[in-house]
C-alpha positions in Angstrom: 0.4 0.1 -0.2 2.8 2.7 0.6 4.1 1.6 -2.6 1.1 2.7 -3.8 0.4 6.0 -1.9 4.3 6.9 -3.4 3.2 6.8 -6.8 0.2 9.2 -6.5 1.0 13.2 -6.6 1.2 14.8 -3.0 1.1 18.2 -3.8 -2.5 19.5 -5.5 -0.6 21.5 -7.3 1.1 19.1 -9.1 -2.2 17.1 -9.4 -3.6 19.3 -11.6 -1.7 21.8 -13.6 -2.2 25.1 -13.1 -5.3 24.8 -10.4 -3.9 24.3 -6.4 -6.1 24.4 -3.6 -5.2 26.3 -1.3 -6.5 27.6 2.5 -10.2 26.9 1.1 -9.9 28.2 -2.2 -8.8 27.2 -5.7 -6.4 29.2 -7.0 -5.1 29.5 -10.5 -1.5 30.5 -11.9 -1.7 32.1 -14.6 2.0 33.0 -15.4 3.0 35.2 -12.8 -0.3 36.2 -12.0 -3.5 34.5 -10.2 -7.2 34.6 -9.9 -9.7 32.6 -8.1 -10.8 29.8 -9.8 -14.1 28.1 -9.5 -16.5 25.6 -10.9 -20.2 25.6 -10.8 -23.0 23.5 -12.1 -26.1 25.2 -11.2 -28.7 22.8 -12.4 -27.3 19.1 -10.3 -25.4 21.3 -7.6 -26.6 24.9 -6.8 -24.5 26.8 -5.6 -21.9 24.1 -4.5 -18.5 25.3 -5.6 -15.7 22.6 -7.0 -11.9 23.2 -7.7 -11.2 20.8 -9.6 -13.3 17.8 -11.3 -17.0 18.4 -12.5 -19.0 16.0 -11.2 -22.2 15.6 -13.5 -22.8 16.2 -17.3 -24.3 19.1 -18.3 -24.3 23.1 -17.9 -21.0 24.0 -16.2 -20.0 27.4 -15.2 -16.2 28.2 -14.8 -15.4 31.8 -12.9 -11.7 33.1 -12.8 -12.1 36.0 -9.9 -8.8 38.3 -10.6 -6.7 39.1 -7.9 -4.1 41.1 -9.9 -5.4 44.4 -10.9 -3.1 43.7 -14.1 -5.7 41.7 -15.4 -8.3 43.2 -15.6 -6.0 45.3 -18.5 -5.5 42.1 -20.5 -7.3 40.5 -23.2 -8.0 36.6 -21.7 -9.4 34.0 -23.5 -10.5 30.4 -22.4 -10.6 27.1 -24.2 -11.8 23.5 -22.9 -10.0 21.0 -25.3 -10.4 16.6 -25.4 -7.2 15.3 -23.4 -6.9 13.2 -26.8 -3.1 13.1 -25.9 -4.3 11.3 -22.6 -1.4 13.8 -20.5 -4.1 14.2 -17.7 -2.5 16.0 -15.0 1.0 16.3 -16.5 -0.6 18.7 -19.2 1.7 21.9 -19.6 2.1 24.8 -22.1 4.6 22.7 -24.2 2.4 19.9 -24.6 -0.7 22.1 -25.9 1.3 23.7 -28.3 2.4 20.2 -29.6 -1.1 19.5 -30.8 -0.9 20.0 -34.5 -4.3 21.5 -34.6 -5.7 22.9 -31.4 -9.2 23.7 -33.2 -9.4 20.2 -33.8 -9.7 19.2 -30.4 -11.2 22.0 -29.3 -14.9 21.7 -26.9 -15.5 25.2 -25.9 -13.2 28.6 -26.9 -13.8 31.9 -25.7 -12.5 34.8 -27.4 -9.9 37.2 -25.4 -12.1 39.6 -23.4 -10.9 42.5 -21.3 -13.0 42.2 -17.9 -12.6 45.6 -15.8 -14.2 44.1 -13.6 -12.4 41.4 -12.5 -14.9 38.6 -12.9 -14.4 36.1 -15.8 -17.1 34.0 -16.2 -17.9 31.3 -19.0 -20.7 28.7 -19.3 -20.4 25.2 -21.3 -22.9 22.4 -21.4 -20.8 19.5 -21.5 -22.1 16.1 -23.4 -21.1 13.6 -22.7 -17.6 12.6 -19.5 -14.9 12.7 -20.7 -11.1 13.5 -19.7 -10.6 17.5 -21.0 -7.6 20.3 -20.2 -8.2 24.0 -19.7 -6.6 26.7 -21.2 -6.3 30.2 -19.7 -4.0 32.7 -21.8 -3.8 36.3 -21.0 -2.1 38.4 -23.3 0.6 41.7 -21.9 -1.6 45.1 -23.0 1.5 47.2 -24.2 3.9 44.2 -25.3 4.2 40.6 -27.0 3.8 38.9 -24.1 1.4 35.9 -23.2 0.8 34.1 -20.0 -0.8 31.0 -19.7 -2.2 28.6 -17.1 -3.0 24.9 -18.6 -4.7 22.4 -16.1 -6.7 18.5 -16.7 -10.3 18.1 -15.3 -12.4 15.0 -15.6 -16.4 15.9 -15.9 -18.9 13.0 -14.6 -16.7 12.1 -12.6 -13.2 10.9 -11.5 -10.8 8.8 -14.2 -8.7 6.9 -12.1 -6.7 5.6 -15.2 -4.8 2.8 -14.6 -4.9 2.9 -11.1 -7.3 0.2 -10.5 -5.3 -2.2 -12.9 -2.2 -1.9 -10.2 -4.3 -2.6 -7.1 -5.5 -5.9 -9.2 -2.4 -6.7 -10.0 -0.7 -6.0 -6.2 -3.5 -7.9 -4.9 -3.2 -11.0 -7.2 0.3 -10.9 -6.8 -0.3 -11.2 -3.3 -2.5 -14.1 -3.0 -0.2 -16.1 -5.6 2.2 -15.6 -2.9 0.2 -16.2 -0.4 -1.0 -19.8 -1.8 3.0 -20.6 -2.9 4.4 -20.2 0.5 1.4 -22.5 1.7 -0.2 -20.1 3.7 -3.4 -20.8 2.3 -2.9 -24.8 2.9 -2.7 -23.8 6.7 -5.1 -21.8 7.0 -7.8 -24.3 5.6 -6.2 -27.2 7.7 -6.4 -25.3 10.9 -10.5 -24.8 10.1 
């Protein structure tokens, strides 16, 4: 069991790319800039807030509450792509740039918008479960600089990937060891 837990990410920031859970608040790092990041599913979960994965298929609202005033001056766009490369929680900006046709795998795109109020909101109705990657890009208002956040999320429940197979293999090996070492015979003789 210790081996299994050592393979899992320990830091929430590592587990979901640009989104980190700190002191009861989800933060997204867009380069050096930060925003509170919240997900809602008002039709199925009311006002319950989500930080990483979306539990149900359906209407989902993504909210970025800017923590840096500078973001209010920057055009910010938001894209959701299907995780066709199956990179998952390890996705980063280089992975996104390496996709030959980003539009072909795009599930949703909000064009760059300047939000002077400091609260960026988008809504998207997911029609199927799956693994997705969110991409937030903020463009510097006067220079040719862009800042990105890339984060993985699941829609319709968590995807445990190969972990169940790994656990099953460990249990099968343990059972095989128990039978081959005579543990099974000893147990059945005592009864």
